KETI-358238 format. One record per atom (N, C-alpha, C, CB): residue in one letter; residue number from 1; x, y, z. Coordinates in pm, whole numbers, m for minus. Glycine has a CB too. Layout:
> resn|resi|xx|yy|zz
> A|NUM|X|Y|Z $
...
***
This chain:
> resn|resi|xx|yy|zz
> M|1|34021|m1601|16020 $
> M|1|34021|m1727|15949 $
> M|1|34140|m1728|15852 $
> M|1|33887|m1749|15873 $
> L|2|34210|m1839|15847 $
> L|2|34324|m1854|15758 $
> L|2|34276|m1863|15614 $
> L|2|34408|m1978|15796 $
> K|3|34335|m1782|15530 $
> K|3|34299|m1784|15388 $
> K|3|34356|m1909|15320 $
> K|3|34352|m1656|15317 $
> E|4|34286|m1952|15220 $
> E|4|34338|m2060|15136 $
> E|4|34456|m2005|15057 $
> E|4|34226|m2118|15041 $
> V|5|34553|m2090|15028 $
> V|5|34675|m2044|14963 $
> V|5|34647|m1974|14830 $
> V|5|34768|m2161|14941 $
> Q|6|34547|m2018|14756 $
> Q|6|34518|m1956|14627 $
> Q|6|34457|m1817|14642 $
> Q|6|34423|m2044|14548 $
> N|7|34416|m1780|14764 $
> N|7|34356|m1648|14788 $
> N|7|34448|m1553|14864 $
> N|7|34227|m1665|14864 $
> L|8|34571|m1593|14889 $
> L|8|34660|m1511|14972 $
> L|8|34685|m1372|14913 $
> L|8|34792|m1581|14990 $
> Q|9|34682|m1359|14782 $
> Q|9|34708|m1229|14720 $
> Q|9|34580|m1155|14683 $
> Q|9|34793|m1247|14597 $
> S|10|34469|m1202|14733 $
> S|10|34341|m1134|14710 $
> S|10|34314|m1038|14825 $
> S|10|34225|m1237|14695 $
> P|11|34250|m925|14794 $
> P|11|34218|m831|14902 $
> P|11|34126|m895|15006 $
> P|11|34153|m704|14846 $
> D|12|34145|m856|15130 $
> D|12|34055|m899|15236 $
> D|12|33916|m845|15204 $
> D|12|34105|m849|15375 $
> P|13|33810|m917|15240 $
> P|13|33675|m868|15213 $
> P|13|33647|m728|15270 $
> P|13|33575|m964|15270 $
> Y|14|33713|m689|15378 $
> Y|14|33694|m555|15432 $
> Y|14|33738|m447|15333 $
> Y|14|33770|m539|15563 $
> Y|15|33840|m476|15256 $
> Y|15|33890|m379|15160 $
> Y|15|33824|m393|15023 $
> Y|15|34040|m394|15145 $
> S|16|33780|m513|14991 $
> S|16|33724|m535|14857 $
> S|16|33579|m492|14845 $
> S|16|33736|m680|14820 $
> G|17|33517|m463|14958 $
> G|17|33378|m420|14954 $
> G|17|33280|m532|14980 $
> G|17|33347|m359|14822 $
> A|18|33331|m654|14999 $
> A|18|33243|m767|15025 $
> A|18|33192|m765|15169 $
> A|18|33316|m899|14997 $
> A|19|33258|m692|15255 $
> A|19|33218|m679|15396 $
> A|19|33282|m553|15452 $
> A|19|33260|m806|15480 $
> G|20|33230|m508|15563 $
> G|20|33296|m398|15634 $
> G|20|33301|m268|15558 $
> G|20|33434|m437|15668 $
> F|21|33420|m212|15540 $
> F|21|33436|m82|15477 $
> F|21|33500|m98|15340 $
> F|21|33521|11|15566 $
> V|22|33488|5|15261 $
> V|22|33538|5|15125 $
> V|22|33631|125|15111 $
> V|22|33422|10|15021 $
> G|23|33722|118|15020 $
> G|23|33792|241|14989 $
> G|23|33939|229|14966 $
> G|23|33770|333|15094 $
> S|24|34015|184|15062 $
> S|24|34159|189|15051 $
> S|24|34211|83|14954 $
> S|24|34223|170|15188 $
> T|25|34297|128|14866 $
> T|25|34364|35|14776 $
> T|25|34501|4|14836 $
> T|25|34377|94|14631 $
> L|26|34565|m97|14783 $
> L|26|34699|m132|14827 $
> L|26|34793|m14|14806 $
> L|26|34749|m258|14752 $
> E|27|34778|54|14694 $
> E|27|34862|169|14664 $
> E|27|34839|283|14763 $
> E|27|34836|217|14522 $
> Q|28|34714|304|14803 $
> Q|28|34684|410|14900 $
> Q|28|34744|376|15037 $
> Q|28|34531|430|14912 $
> L|29|34734|250|15076 $
> L|29|34791|209|15204 $
> L|29|34944|228|15203 $
> L|29|34756|62|15233 $
> H|30|35006|191|15094 $
> H|30|35151|210|15082 $
> H|30|35187|358|15086 $
> H|30|35204|146|14951 $
> H|31|35111|440|15016 $
> H|31|35134|585|15017 $
> H|31|35122|641|15158 $
> H|31|35034|655|14923 $
> D|32|35022|595|15234 $
> D|32|35006|640|15372 $
> D|32|35133|617|15452 $
> D|32|34887|568|15439 $
> M|33|35194|501|15435 $
> M|33|35309|463|15516 $
> M|33|35439|527|15465 $
> M|33|35323|313|15517 $
> R|34|35447|555|15338 $
> R|34|35568|622|15286 $
> R|34|35587|757|15353 $
> R|34|35560|641|15133 $
> K|35|35477|822|15387 $
> K|35|35483|953|15450 $
> K|35|35521|945|15599 $
> K|35|35349|1024|15435 $
> L|36|35521|826|15656 $
> L|36|35540|810|15800 $
> L|36|35666|733|15837 $
> L|36|35420|741|15860 $
> G|37|35769|749|15760 $
> G|37|35896|688|15794 $
> G|37|35967|767|15903 $
> G|37|35985|677|15670 $
> L|38|36062|705|15968 $
> L|38|36141|771|16071 $
> L|38|36277|811|16014 $
> L|38|36159|679|16196 $
> P|39|36330|926|16056 $
> P|39|36461|968|16007 $
> P|39|36573|880|16059 $
> P|39|36486|1113|16046 $
> A|40|36687|890|15993 $
> A|40|36803|805|16026 $
> A|40|36856|829|16167 $
> A|40|36914|829|15926 $
> Y|41|36828|945|16227 $
> Y|41|36880|968|16362 $
> Y|41|36802|894|16470 $
> Y|41|36877|1115|16393 $
> V|42|36690|835|16437 $
> V|42|36617|750|16531 $
> V|42|36690|615|16536 $
> V|42|36464|733|16489 $
> P|43|36712|560|16655 $
> P|43|36785|433|16664 $
> P|43|36725|323|16575 $
> P|43|36787|384|16809 $
> D|44|36815|241|16519 $
> D|44|36774|135|16427 $
> D|44|36668|44|16487 $
> D|44|36894|52|16386 $
> T|45|36682|10|16614 $
> T|45|36587|m84|16674 $
> T|45|36446|m24|16680 $
> T|45|36633|m123|16815 $
> V|46|36436|105|16702 $
> V|46|36304|171|16702 $
> V|46|36251|177|16559 $
> V|46|36314|313|16763 $
> R|47|36337|211|16465 $
> R|47|36292|217|16324 $
> R|47|36245|81|16276 $
> R|47|36407|269|16233 $
> R|48|36313|m23|16319 $
> R|48|36274|m159|16277 $
> R|48|36135|m194|16331 $
> R|48|36378|m264|16327 $
> S|49|36112|m165|16457 $
> S|49|35980|m190|16516 $
> S|49|35872|m108|16444 $
> S|49|35980|m156|16666 $
> H|50|35903|18|16421 $
> H|50|35811|109|16352 $
> H|50|35782|60|16209 $
> H|50|35869|251|16349 $
> D|51|35886|15|16141 $
> D|51|35867|m37|16004 $
> D|51|35781|m163|16003 $
> D|51|36002|m65|15939 $
> G|52|35792|m246|16107 $
> G|52|35706|m364|16116 $
> G|52|35559|m324|16123 $
> G|52|35743|m448|16238 $
> I|53|35531|m217|16196 $
> I|53|35394|m166|16206 $
> I|53|35348|m113|16071 $
> I|53|35384|m54|16314 $
> R|54|35436|m40|16005 $
> R|54|35400|13|15872 $
> R|54|35370|m100|15774 $
> R|54|35515|102|15817 $
> N|55|35453|m205|15778 $
> N|55|35429|m318|15687 $
> N|55|35300|m391|15722 $
> N|55|35547|m415|15693 $
> A|56|35272|m408|15851 $
> A|56|35146|m473|15890 $
> A|56|35027|m394|15838 $
> A|56|35137|m488|16043 $
> Y|57|35035|m261|15845 $
> Y|57|34928|m176|15793 $
> Y|57|34909|m200|15643 $
> Y|57|34959|m27|15819 $
> I|58|35017|m200|15568 $
> I|58|35007|m221|15423 $
> I|58|34950|m360|15393 $
> I|58|35146|m204|15355 $
> Y|59|35003|m462|15460 $
> Y|59|34960|m599|15432 $
> Y|59|34822|m631|15488 $
> Y|59|35060|m696|15489 $
> S|60|34766|m540|15566 $
> S|60|34628|m560|15612 $
> S|60|34533|m560|15493 $
> S|60|34588|m450|15712 $
> Y|61|34577|m510|15381 $
> Y|61|34498|m516|15257 $
> Y|61|34463|m661|15224 $
> Y|61|34574|m450|15138 $
> F|62|34554|m751|15257 $
> F|62|34533|m893|15229 $
> F|62|34475|m968|15348 $
> F|62|34663|m957|15188 $
> S|63|34495|m916|15467 $
> S|63|34441|m978|15588 $
> S|63|34408|m867|15688 $
> S|63|34543|m1082|15650 $
> Y|64|34283|m833|15698 $
> Y|64|34238|m722|15783 $
> Y|64|34292|m730|15925 $
> Y|64|34087|m718|15786 $
> D|65|34306|m851|15978 $
> D|65|34353|m868|16115 $
> D|65|34489|m802|16139 $
> D|65|34362|m1015|16149 $
> L|66|34567|m784|16035 $
> L|66|34696|m718|16050 $
> L|66|34682|m570|16084 $
> L|66|34778|m735|15922 $
> L|67|34568|m510|16054 $
> L|67|34545|m370|16092 $
> L|67|34533|m359|16243 $
> L|67|34418|m315|16023 $
> T|68|34462|m453|16304 $
> T|68|34452|m455|16450 $
> T|68|34588|m485|16512 $
> T|68|34349|m560|16496 $
> L|69|34664|m574|16451 $
> L|69|34799|m602|16498 $
> L|69|34886|m476|16491 $
> L|69|34862|m716|16415 $
> A|70|34878|m404|16381 $
> A|70|34955|m280|16366 $
> A|70|34916|m181|16475 $
> A|70|34932|m218|16226 $
> A|71|34787|m165|16498 $
> A|71|34740|m71|16601 $
> A|71|34790|m113|16738 $
> A|71|34587|m62|16600 $
> S|72|34786|m241|16767 $
> S|72|34827|m287|16901 $
> S|72|34977|m274|16923 $
> S|72|34785|m432|16921 $
> Q|73|35057|m273|16818 $
> Q|73|35202|m261|16831 $
> Q|73|35250|m116|16829 $
> Q|73|35270|m337|16721 $
> T|74|35162|m24|16797 $
> T|74|35199|117|16793 $
> T|74|35246|167|16928 $
> T|74|35081|201|16745 $
> F|75|35177|131|17034 $
> F|75|35209|183|17167 $
> F|75|35332|117|17229 $
> F|75|35090|165|17259 $
> P|76|35352|m14|17213 $
> P|76|35479|m71|17258 $
> P|76|35599|m10|17185 $
> P|76|35477|m221|17237 $
> C|77|35582|26|17060 $
> C|77|35691|90|16986 $
> C|77|35724|225|17049 $
> C|77|35653|108|16837 $
> L|78|35621|303|17082 $
> L|78|35643|432|17148 $
> L|78|35707|411|17285 $
> L|78|35509|508|17163 $
> E|79|35657|315|17361 $
> E|79|35713|290|17494 $
> E|79|35859|248|17484 $
> E|79|35631|181|17566 $
> Y|80|35891|167|17387 $
> Y|80|36030|125|17366 $
> Y|80|36118|247|17335 $
> Y|80|36038|22|17251 $
> A|81|36070|334|17248 $
> A|81|36145|455|17214 $
> A|81|36166|542|17338 $
> A|81|36073|535|17105 $
> L|82|36063|557|17419 $
> L|82|36074|635|17542 $
> L|82|36174|573|17639 $
> L|82|35937|648|17610 $
> R|83|36170|441|17651 $
> R|83|36265|373|17741 $
> R|83|36409|393|17694 $
> R|83|36232|222|17749 $
> L|84|36430|386|17564 $
> L|84|36565|408|17513 $
> L|84|36612|551|17540 $
> L|84|36570|380|17363 $
> R|85|36523|645|17524 $
> R|85|36562|786|17536 $
> R|85|36575|832|17682 $
> R|85|36460|873|17465 $
> I|86|36480|795|17768 $
> I|86|36481|849|17905 $
> I|86|36466|742|18013 $
> I|86|36372|949|17920 $
> G|87|36461|617|17976 $
> G|87|36438|510|18074 $
> G|87|36542|503|18183 $
> G|87|36433|380|18005 $
> S|88|36666|539|18151 $
> S|88|36772|530|18252 $
> S|88|36747|625|18369 $
> S|88|36908|561|18188 $
> Q|89|36667|726|18349 $
> Q|89|36637|821|18458 $
> Q|89|36558|754|18571 $
> Q|89|36557|940|18403 $
> F|90|36497|642|18541 $
> F|90|36409|576|18638 $
> F|90|36471|453|18702 $
> F|90|36279|537|18571 $
> E|91|36593|421|18664 $
> E|91|36659|301|18717 $
> E|91|36693|319|18864 $
> E|91|36787|270|18638 $
> G|92|36673|213|18941 $
> G|92|36710|213|19081 $
> G|92|36618|290|19174 $
> G|92|36845|267|19094 $
> R|93|36499|323|19128 $
> R|93|36405|397|19215 $
> R|93|36353|306|19325 $
> R|93|36288|453|19132 $
> L|94|36341|365|19442 $
> L|94|36292|290|19558 $
> L|94|36158|346|19603 $
> L|94|36395|295|19674 $
> D|95|36075|256|19658 $
> D|95|35948|303|19715 $
> D|95|35973|350|19858 $
> D|95|35840|189|19712 $
> R|96|35867|385|19928 $
> R|96|35879|439|20065 $
> R|96|35943|340|20163 $
> R|96|35742|479|20116 $
> K|97|35928|213|20133 $
> K|97|35983|110|20222 $
> K|97|36126|70|20182 $
> K|97|35894|m13|20220 $
> G|98|36179|138|20082 $
> G|98|36315|109|20040 $
> G|98|36327|m5|19942 $
> G|98|36398|79|20158 $
> K|99|36215|m55|19893 $
> K|99|36217|m164|19795 $
> K|99|36222|m105|19655 $
> K|99|36093|m256|19812 $
> L|100|36287|m181|19567 $
> L|100|36297|m139|19428 $
> L|100|36158|m127|19366 $
> L|100|36384|m237|19347 $
> R|101|36132|m16|19302 $
> R|101|36003|2|19234 $
> R|101|36001|m75|19103 $
> R|101|35975|152|19208 $
> P|102|35882|m115|19060 $
> P|102|35873|m186|18932 $
> P|102|35912|m93|18817 $
> P|102|35730|m242|18909 $
> P|103|35939|m150|18701 $
> P|103|35977|m66|18587 $
> P|103|35871|41|18559 $
> P|103|35998|m153|18461 $
> V|104|35919|154|18514 $
> V|104|35830|266|18481 $
> V|104|35740|226|18364 $
> V|104|35912|394|18447 $
> M|105|35618|276|18366 $
> M|105|35520|241|18263 $
> M|105|35502|357|18164 $
> M|105|35383|204|18327 $
> L|106|35427|331|18060 $
> L|106|35410|426|17951 $
> L|106|35362|563|17998 $
> L|106|35313|372|17850 $
> A|107|35260|568|18083 $
> A|107|35205|697|18125 $
> A|107|35311|784|18191 $
> A|107|35088|676|18221 $
> E|108|35391|726|18279 $
> E|108|35494|803|18348 $
> E|108|35605|845|18252 $
> E|108|35553|723|18465 $
> L|109|35640|758|18160 $
> L|109|35740|793|18059 $
> L|109|35693|910|17973 $
> L|109|35771|671|17970 $
> L|110|35567|905|17933 $
> L|110|35511|1014|17852 $
> L|110|35514|1147|17928 $
> L|110|35367|982|17810 $
> E|111|35472|1143|18053 $
> E|111|35471|1266|18135 $
> E|111|35612|1322|18151 $
> E|111|35410|1238|18273 $
> A|112|35707|1234|18176 $
> A|112|35846|1279|18194 $
> A|112|35900|1339|18064 $
> A|112|35935|1162|18239 $
> A|113|35873|1275|17952 $
> A|113|35921|1327|17823 $
> A|113|35856|1462|17792 $
> A|113|35890|1227|17709 $
> R|114|35729|1475|17822 $
> R|114|35661|1603|17800 $
> R|114|35718|1710|17892 $
> R|114|35509|1589|17821 $
> D|115|35735|1677|18020 $
> D|115|35788|1773|18117 $
> D|115|35929|1818|18082 $
> D|115|35787|1712|18256 $
> Q|116|36005|1733|18015 $
> Q|116|36142|1767|17976 $
> Q|116|36149|1834|17839 $
> Q|116|36228|1642|17976 $
> G|117|36031|1856|17778 $
> G|117|36026|1923|17649 $
> G|117|36070|1837|17532 $
> G|117|36112|2044|17653 $
> L|118|36069|1704|17552 $
> L|118|36110|1614|17445 $
> L|118|35998|1580|17349 $
> L|118|36165|1487|17503 $
> I|119|35874|1589|17397 $
> I|119|35757|1567|17312 $
> I|119|35656|1676|17339 $
> I|119|35694|1426|17337 $
> S|120|35567|1695|17245 $
> S|120|35462|1796|17262 $
> S|120|35328|1731|17231 $
> S|120|35487|1920|17170 $
> G|121|35224|1804|17254 $
> G|121|35091|1755|17221 $
> G|121|35023|1688|17339 $
> G|121|35099|1658|17107 $
> D|122|34898|1653|17317 $
> D|122|34815|1589|17419 $
> D|122|34855|1443|17433 $
> D|122|34664|1601|17382 $
> I|123|34882|1402|17556 $
> I|123|34921|1263|17580 $
> I|123|34815|1186|17658 $
> I|123|35054|1257|17655 $
> G|124|34709|1253|17700 $
> G|124|34610|1192|17788 $
> G|124|34536|1074|17728 $
> G|124|34512|1294|17828 $
> W|125|34522|1069|17599 $
> W|125|34445|963|17533 $
> W|125|34529|839|17503 $
> W|125|34385|1016|17404 $
> I|126|34661|851|17510 $
> I|126|34747|742|17464 $
> I|126|34738|619|17552 $
> I|126|34891|789|17458 $
> N|127|34753|635|17683 $
> N|127|34754|518|17771 $
> N|127|34621|442|17770 $
> N|127|34786|561|17913 $
> P|128|34504|509|17774 $
> P|128|34379|432|17766 $
> P|128|34366|352|17635 $
> P|128|34261|526|17780 $
> L|129|34411|411|17525 $
> L|129|34403|339|17398 $
> L|129|34500|221|17398 $
> L|129|34434|434|17281 $
> R|130|34619|241|17454 $
> R|130|34716|132|17466 $
> R|130|34657|17|17548 $
> R|130|34847|181|17531 $
> K|131|34592|51|17659 $
> K|131|34533|m52|17744 $
> K|131|34425|m130|17671 $
> K|131|34475|10|17871 $
> M|132|34347|m61|17589 $
> M|132|34242|m129|17514 $
> M|132|34302|m239|17426 $
> M|132|34163|m27|17427 $
> F|133|34411|m208|17357 $
> F|133|34473|m307|17270 $
> F|133|34551|m410|17349 $
> F|133|34564|m239|17169 $
> A|134|34614|m370|17458 $
> A|134|34696|m463|17536 $
> A|134|34612|m570|17605 $
> A|134|34776|m387|17640 $
> H|135|34490|m536|17639 $
> H|135|34405|m629|17713 $
> H|135|34296|m692|17627 $
> H|135|34343|m558|17831 $
> G|136|34310|m679|17497 $
> G|136|34215|m740|17405 $
> G|136|34099|m647|17375 $
> G|136|34163|m870|17461 $
> S|137|34059|m649|17250 $
> S|137|33951|m563|17206 $
> S|137|33888|m623|17081 $
> S|137|34001|m419|17180 $
> D|138|33759|m602|17069 $
> D|138|33692|m644|16946 $
> D|138|33664|m522|16858 $
> D|138|33560|m719|16978 $
> A|139|33739|m415|16880 $
> A|139|33721|m293|16802 $
> A|139|33743|m322|16654 $
> A|139|33818|m183|16850 $
> V|140|33657|m268|16572 $
> V|140|33671|m280|16427 $
> V|140|33730|m148|16379 $
> V|140|33532|m311|16358 $
> L|141|33851|m157|16327 $
> L|141|33922|m39|16278 $
> L|141|33910|m30|16128 $
> L|141|34069|m42|16319 $
> N|142|33928|90|16079 $
> N|142|33952|107|15936 $
> N|142|34082|185|15924 $
> N|142|33833|181|15864 $
> A|143|34131|199|15804 $
> A|143|34261|262|15785 $
> A|143|34268|402|15848 $
> A|143|34292|271|15638 $
> P|144|34170|490|15826 $
> P|144|34179|623|15887 $
> P|144|34180|620|16040 $
> P|144|34064|708|15839 $
> M|145|34110|525|16102 $
> M|145|34109|516|16248 $
> M|145|34245|474|16303 $
> M|145|34002|417|16294 $
> F|146|34320|399|16227 $
> F|146|34455|362|16266 $
> F|146|34552|478|16244 $
> F|146|34501|240|16188 $
> L|147|34535|549|16134 $
> L|147|34634|648|16094 $
> L|147|34653|761|16195 $
> L|147|34596|706|15963 $
> T|148|34547|813|16251 $
> T|148|34562|928|16341 $
> T|148|34651|896|16461 $
> T|148|34425|974|16390 $
> P|149|34624|790|16537 $
> P|149|34716|760|16648 $
> P|149|34858|729|16600 $
> P|149|34663|642|16728 $
> F|150|34870|660|16487 $
> F|150|35003|624|16437 $
> F|150|35081|749|16396 $
> F|150|34993|527|16319 $
> Q|151|35013|845|16336 $
> Q|151|35079|970|16299 $
> Q|151|35129|1044|16423 $
> Q|151|34982|1060|16219 $
> V|152|35047|1048|16527 $
> V|152|35086|1116|16651 $
> V|152|35206|1046|16714 $
> V|152|34968|1122|16750 $
> V|153|35200|914|16722 $
> V|153|35310|837|16781 $
> V|153|35438|856|16699 $
> V|153|35274|687|16789 $
> T|154|35427|854|16568 $
> T|154|35543|875|16481 $
> T|154|35605|1012|16507 $
> T|154|35504|862|16333 $
> T|155|35521|1113|16518 $
> T|155|35570|1248|16547 $
> T|155|35642|1252|16682 $
> T|155|35454|1349|16546 $
> M|156|35587|1187|16781 $
> M|156|35650|1184|16913 $
> M|156|35787|1116|16908 $
> M|156|35560|1112|17014 $
> I|157|35797|1008|16834 $
> I|157|35926|938|16824 $
> I|157|36028|1027|16755 $
> I|157|35909|804|16746 $
> V|158|35988|1096|16650 $
> V|158|36078|1188|16581 $
> V|158|36123|1298|16677 $
> V|158|36010|1250|16457 $
> E|159|36029|1353|16754 $
> E|159|36063|1458|16851 $
> E|159|36159|1406|16958 $
> E|159|35935|1512|16917 $
> L|160|36134|1287|17006 $
> L|160|36215|1228|17114 $
> L|160|36364|1225|17079 $
> L|160|36167|1087|17144 $
> F|161|36393|1189|16956 $
> F|161|36532|1168|16917 $
> F|161|36588|1283|16834 $
> F|161|36545|1040|16839 $
> D|162|36516|1392|16826 $
> D|162|36561|1509|16749 $
> D|162|36698|1552|16802 $
> D|162|36458|1626|16758 $
> P|163|36800|1549|16716 $
> P|163|36934|1584|16763 $
> P|163|36946|1729|16809 $
> P|163|37034|1558|16653 $
> A|164|36853|1815|16772 $
> A|164|36857|1955|16815 $
> A|164|36814|1971|16959 $
> A|164|36770|2041|16726 $
> K|165|36749|1869|17016 $
> K|165|36704|1878|17155 $
> K|165|36815|1831|17248 $
> K|165|36576|1793|17176 $
> P|166|36827|1898|17363 $
> P|166|36932|1858|17456 $
> P|166|36905|1720|17516 $
> P|166|36946|1962|17568 $
> S|167|37010|1654|17555 $
> S|167|36995|1526|17625 $
> S|167|36939|1552|17764 $
> S|167|37130|1450|17634 $
> P|168|36847|1466|17806 $
> P|168|36789|1484|17941 $
> P|168|36888|1453|18050 $
> P|168|36667|1398|17958 $
***
């Protein structure tokens, strides 16, 4: 529901304790995101997308729906970073009939990045969670439920572009 203009700077009821969960202050949300910035060696376009997610998380204090928006944009940000880093490896692929294959998807990009030693950690949960948000969900998130996947994705993006790692 659209807030009345006089209430735009008031906490969303989910944060104020009037509904849902209680706990996170605007300062705590900002602190969470300060710790999850991307280094300068990550391409600007990826950092910009990532920063949009961080801002949506912080501003969810005023509109809870922005937390779901932040969660849903986390996986496209990762996929974009993967495409920038290794997407060219998949260009021009043909199927068995000699037809051009469709663009590579997140799951295959993740597997390739892991196999090349560009990312570490468990990747099995990422694609199902991405699909949940991509195809609509009525999931009710709270700040901690968003933070864990976002922290993992942030770490993967940092690993992907680590200048100490060889180019694929």
